[in-house]
Steps between C-alpha positions, in 0.01 A plus 500: 500500500138606463260309726291400203796359317497130395708273722391152389260351251412128496267299277338202676370202305320186617694175535215329317598646163429452215151388608460786745556845341494696826752789500547814708751783532640616836657846520698625800579873532775674695252611761418138581161497338417187303249472217362179351355516149326179374570438135300175473295434812329172399632192684439167328666189637444161344349240729762292683778730381740557789601865519770620739764766539868409554592419861752764609647628823419490787274197440774325306744541792245358745457193282877454472538508878235231536667277244838546668349380827400171337146563379381310196353648185173310537444614860570869430293500182210337686529758779484801267224344289281475809535878559345598165178698536174421325542803272843382392364153433209631292740713293759220475755727668817321614716793610628331818548145368608542141331347201657159569699328773811546288514859622566383855748241374695777329502705820622198694779449247602863551503443877719194449744697288525760775612229745768354273855530619614567144329521161738233370402151621857375534615797707184476708580136585848605612352771719248252643784260584687777685191621684409152629858449616481824696149458642456124570737349757796723403737364765396135482668198352269510197407865444231615264234304314589518131800267507566435130443724197604339172397628159633225268311276547257711694442372854452673835521318837342635818523379862594650834685384808170495688345263246807272523477489880127427478573219255752349743252532788216321325666248270549244779139523619288195410207725401695720261441469128752615240369559151592700195323611190529732202256730326487750219304821438715692749735685264446556131716300264820668388660436162251220437606307814246407764591608853383272782476551873646215711432475871611267781246506782443345841209476737419359840156413629340708776751785468351713225131506420393250231854360474621795294817439304800710591750582222855409599661599173387578148655545159390681185665347196471472126695172502300199614766231500602264777837673534335835564275360774794322663707819481218686677499249785881496519489870585259417782734227625799733483327768704376234743861400566587866562214534746567171682872440478599135525140374468387268225222608269181335635327213325120503521304177506352564157455787256163553336468625143295447189600245235755736342820301456717806563368525858520126567860475384603827664370378836722193480806691385467779759394316814669162436839623380466453124292182509382409151152388400618146436679484835181613673296220340758244612499640853119507509486136390742401776285681756164354400642146477646525851867504397612863549860606530630690800401852390204419275236589758665834583488630143234736369225344291295665228125488463288612207178692555204263528270738313735524201544122494127430516438755225747316277333169587157644421613618155649162415196315635259712297714444191521121510224360723135462409259725686359221720848409632651841561378545856619155603835558328556823693426329830732216403773759453407645840567159654854507359558857613392428858702180534783538751658150501697351212348152516152652482611720211612197298178316581284800410668545162454131420137516606430803281677347199318168537165666544505747209679269254251216558188709547332394173672163458419144594750526789316779676475412868234678713733460797728760342216750501413420862862542609537827311183637657624386839824689445310813399274483804804446726676825409420640847551168677809304595706452185625160615305300241779286364375197694158524338657496156720202572201295611252605232692620198739247345649508155679206344856595419835328489602661829428344836396828657269706284613829655875443539732614228876479466628850553824448314360378170495789258564313177140519378453665166257783569427535131315169496187677619498733204557201271187332632274801489533836328523763770336834444752669726812547291803713564453858391782534253486780249749607241498871427780672311736215582434523878344229714253582776467211744237464768702516822239314705492214251878478510501481880231232498714292264764434768544129573399532865385204707156659526467494123630144473261368765187665362592407143530136599160500667338666201662257256383201702144631511515585130612149409241328719195703399210313346313526174216741434154374589359641176619684193278805535658830413422646843675212676805520275533876549465469876763225521740706290435807713567308822824362361616838370420660834702243695784525250517876543496473879766231494728709281449854626379479861591177674881544463470811720243362744720595797459868415120525498385217731510447876807277487744771615265694728481467876736296713724313255620261770179306445660347190787359709301375798444126532193543721230494235219551752591861570695632203206572269307758689332771299714796409443828673186646343639852539790439261467757225518334160388778267640837399160663541641745755781592261251559220291712734809693608589575137148623432501729804840636403386593149157633597578678826869587514533579130145630458410252228731676256785359294772757551752595238790596728689265727589768753132574562420133557802449726423803715155354569602136551799577722278695735249215491767242593634709788152556645402133470816379670456756778135407567578129493784547748268691731250216468758249616592722795134533600450124479801439723386765750152350517648155550711626792211687658272196476735317734467771765135592493171355387365629173134535419365471147303814411139459394474501122213463260527187287253603234589371157833377630681306229790271565793565267671178399715573199732205554244234402415450137194351335687179416674474841191362670250235406225608260158593623223244495331633187831475310547140615146418393564652157821302451346173617175531307684570175632142507188327631288640217580642157541878484180539295199312634193472276642762266242407234204504738224757455215515747163421340168673522199337660134559451296633786330162539821322603525469881815610681612150596485392136705805394770408751528138387514612135792735566668225702484260205626770264806563719617136467708440188395135471132583470569768241708272277318161530147400409241352734514119535234314305335354811397853603311578180180356641374530852690820582346777289630781719858370493480440125378854444781637717770316305361614168507857622859462631629362169328761290618778726861370503521486120390859467745606774796336326401646163473859619778740406775547757468826688133550410294563812180347361274317739214420259451127562217250458242536769427198714131421534328256729379181328130455436288354777773592750333552838609818679465542873654703779521205735866463599481130581338418167764696308784332689349158434465579130857638482648189657297238310482662157844667469767425761452126555481416127823691439680332790388155388701535177884545512612852411780507246805695614656779296857463634686202635742523795738236630584443865878544552509220760283218368524604132127451451276728297 
């Protein structure tokens, strides 16, 4: 071949076409010489137009290796964006980062495909099952991690022998918390069915930093029924029996979850040997009334997340209650939630019903408000306040004891409440294509439990004995209806399950059986976790960190990440327990010194206490109290006047003082003051004229143009303080005090019945 022969010819064009017409020809000869011939050498890039060449090897391989090691798209894209030179930025050149972040996402997807065990998802799951069996505890009693792979319906169950042994080690500890939760946005929906991630977690204080939750077992399923959740836990129980032969499956003190009925019922069926929801309510009633059976106290109890419960209460309160009563209503609910004794629970419910039903009636008793405020302020104090109620709060009923109810009487017709008042909370019953969809929670609340019967009876008694409205104003009628609707909703949808979300079944349950009333009502342990905040945080970390904030489309990819996460968490938690035990043993042999640490900006973490688990702050109490001492809008029609420069300061102050009193704005000056008191007469004329203009002004108009007050003729002005005080007393204050001031509202003393 001749050395000048053509070996390769390439035409290069700009990636910014069609706006940029740059083009050149590159010719390579056999001798190795290369010639570049520009065809169009003008470069014109539009402003803000991102121009880049395709990312190829070896840069593409480097990016794949980083993504395989666990790097996120955002972090890598930010790293390469920081390396761009000023020339590249001025020319909008994005050769190393791509025009958008989607370029890196595509490269990460290619890296993920390279790590797949098989292109087919089903075969890849089978290979993952075999690999975990061979790599994780191959010779143990429960080998592997991926224990169940089922495709119809789709569900995958993961746990290891190490997680089962850790569960057995911690479940009997008084500081251990068992909770479970579910979340989406982990795997993309398949065939129109949402796939959720279920996780059973445990934690123990002072073992892992910030009480991190440790996954014991998790399930990925497209079926979200009670049977599927119970089947998941039955696999855990079966493998527990293989690990600990002849040992009964442990029963924790309580299981924490949100208000999802599938978790509440599954906890009873799994840990209490197929106990139904109705059986649990009967057992809970026996416990709180001090009449438990032999094994009632040894059974596992369920507790709903306080945050979820308070959120539901807040929605209902905002829906029914007027704005000036919402804060007090929420704290009244907090009193019920933090009640730990049954007799106090009954008294609190009666107090709340009596107070809100009679708030705007002629039977409103200020003692009810005082007692309710006392209960709110005593949330951090000793809850033994039953004696105070019995001495101060009495309601006339046919029963001898106002707070004693016959437990066996269940013949009350619960529908009588709905006959007396139309409830806004009706059963969600829809008919679609001949199928009925029933609200499961409403169905469970409709059980004729003794809790429901007792609270219904109290509400009916308060409803029958409420008084008549003090006036027929629309605002009063709407507020009374809202209060009644709010109580009706609570009585129907919350109070029948009070044992699930209150303090009744928390702490030492033997307090309900003890006859020594002086010591059985101590405060519950403040460190008892009552919210699933840690579980929610755990789910967020899992999706953001472990899964990189991405909703994956393949189950095998998600499982390969989450299985490794579970194994590492269990291992680190086990090491934490070993270190705690070693430190405890060493502390008995030698003296330990606390290392010097800086305490700057140290913040105490107390996730177990909620906002409504302690008494409100002083400003909240002041707001609640003042809303009932005075109307919510004070002097709403008052507009401050203008004064001429001749009016002294003391006269301006007394004028504003008279304007702020409703009586002086709405009544004329007595006839005996027309003569002899020119200054007072002039003040009253100004007040009346100013008030008429204020009431006539358009609502919402911020107009402060008012009549100007001028000093009467021949009015002596002086800067002598004593003279001004003498004139103020003799010419204004004393004449006003000598005449009775007509009241705007009339109140009646509840004791002497005098106005």
